[in-house]
Steps between C-alpha positions, in 0.01 A plus 500: 500500500270812498458629147294805557231650722167633346261755663137394493402866449673486154358156399161357421417138527358328187275323748298654795798551734873421589370213720352338184840521325663317808224248468569439136868482567449214739266341237769525230782373730314187600370429151732587191784664710664830456788410262446474124831412308735793568221736633366505851224682695628679802330429852283785618509584878229739604585755784173640636675728747681687222260420217771350279574188323857344519590285198745211586690235325737201600741630248810715628670732254482836331176601334466725182166641407380422149529867363870505597595207294655525150291452189626160440450400865144628495436293199628195663305570820175559301559153318535328831198673662297419195602127525416515888173663428402214251623243748287662785190482290559132410548413868202687618276380239501152645291636791130520401406719801729789392304762292633685200481814681739389758757375231482845330534710806736315725798611283427853476768743631495874539825558291813365346686581804330210674699269286853438652796305374680346789867388445677272738773244493238226425393684180234747395128502610218722394292600796140666448402720789174690565301235296124520543513882538438790277637854540242706700470788253262611237726426194611151625622246249384141469663205329853642593643148517395419143650836376859373558441184288713515197351558157381201317756301301502496126628208286821562311466365142789568275497443126823442298498641141754495217584826317245404234215475769496116497475317845833325608444158655743334766658819615593503877401815690581581867314747717671677796334719751621583841645166579221312293630303215286306261579321169287361213533408132295645231235287325400461146326846531813653647311539832710480831294474832695646799233497787363816649625819660330780678423830312786742499769242559807529280659185341747416226470243217831361361648212302705232685706472181501872408297475193348845588592774728351538850156669480367699791117527573241614764208269564192695383249243407568504114404199311856394394863620525660496156859358450654530162775246404730648243616253227866453477723502210819285503794697346844334406789731419801335332821703482786410250791647325528523115708170516205321678663497826280527804548810713460401878425753770369759260298753702198685329186669596136401385221768464151367483211654301382654825838664561619273776865443498681178617873388495623160360821338409586201285618171653806299374323397182430878426126453567261679734145396554215703685134576497295823462131571502324470176401832339502682170785722411881511446781363712852632516835335587781745625868437589649637814575828330154556396564413127199333332568147408140377393153658426194298401138399579437273797372167365247301699593164669883518443754673285880457427738782445845463367771765544834517321754683714862514427720614789714803415867454453716523806612844572872523586533753772723790435793557716406772729791713645388634822536874526721613802280606784467875552678636800263568775476866590672617800260589773473874557682627817301632793491891506502676842457875471545747788333856498525777744206657666434720196504212274838560339753215453763456750821464304839332585383365823643179657221251547515177706244213418495198739279194584548313825294208356719423201817662586498734194700826532557771242681848509400713225510874394206670344530649160376840350131373528549398866483136406698180570464175303532145649520189281364158616372616826308213658125544505251469781743623779491807727795741445646781699617821324715751693693814413619842648343826358471847652666418830245220558504115466224376287370139520227337262372147458333346209377170377638393168218303312575339166401704210535845678769690297524812719474631866510875581601649819406862594634699806263674728635756750334632809658850513326657197184488693658705776608774263140521383374538836760777579412686191130480580563636849690800368230570244241489787705760705545735196124491444456595872723802480363613178140485640616718802388244746858438606578890581187500718632216691821717571334829620406359851873418544632837424227684728588282798868616497614717825593884457858589636458876515149684506679818396600337179148473383333839648676848445588728792224760555754772578698442175484757227529422134856556369388719223421786752739758634576484883690707753811353644554468885862489480795370311422179323202459732134502360216539735276357239489144376504435125314215359575327169214262422399330827853482649627770747831661420 
């Protein structure tokens, strides 16, 4: 499988040339081999035509560069590379003709990206590519392989103390850290040796018999990790009556000097035994109602407490006469109100309410407020409302939802808008007439009318005004025409 292809223009051989790397590859392959535990050196294939080096491995699988691994995976890979690095030097040290310079340079790599973790069905393998090369740049790094080695391990030395500061012998301590579990028993100096861990690794120390609570630490190279074993005080509580009869199953609470509270109960003999950490201060015993039963100093080692408790006399329950249940309030009826287009109630109107879904049908008449009331109308149904008003049949629909007490229906006519349009038109015509514009429109019409008799408009030139004296030409015959106004006569 080809892992990656490197450009020689970006790499610089730690020896004289890339051909020297191929020579040393064959030397290693024929001497110590290329596999060192779980780490293997990739096989370089030099391509002169493209000036590249192809790195191959017989392993088939998916490869992950070292920088893309998780922190825990990097620590594990670094540990395995460190072991392989030591194994490589042990093997190659058997050959007298190999110089120390070769040992130091052969495992140089240009960067952490040259380390690949290959995962396959057969397992995991760490493959190192571009070995024997540096990055061809001014600020190149050397010793990159050693930089991924995990930090050095530090010994974990725990010491067990008593509250007074004295070492505790024969105390078992267990160390747990990321799947690692170690156990040891303290010696006469209270020391517990639990191996070594790398710096920064978290671990927990705990007691297999719960003599102390689990303690969490981080490996930081300290000289010892302190464990304090508290001394325990055995406490025995006896509960009896004033007649010296044991009180079994008596529940009570114990409060230690540090304020910790624990619950206990007596056995069939009226005794309860438990332990608490040794300390100075007062202890308290309380019953289930919180009443104080005992208060005293905590004695070292062990102590006994006797409680005298007389059960209260039995209480005869009084006869309780149950009160008759209150009648449930009747649900309010649904109100349907009908208003005309002016918002006034429609009174004394026959209303029909129906539903095709549940078969409900009601015939009602509106009151003075224009409302009708319907009791026990099933909710969550669509209802049709119809009535006749103003020479029109009106139909409405509504969805009756639970908790909605009222629905209002208002009539809306189309004809009021027509009246408003007619009124607006008349106002417009009045404005035109008042402004004179309408009369100017009529003048061309009168001037265009035909004249029936021209003489009706122009007087006879021979006519004499009627206010003058004329000579008669005969009986009842006038030789002159009289004119009154512009009409001959």
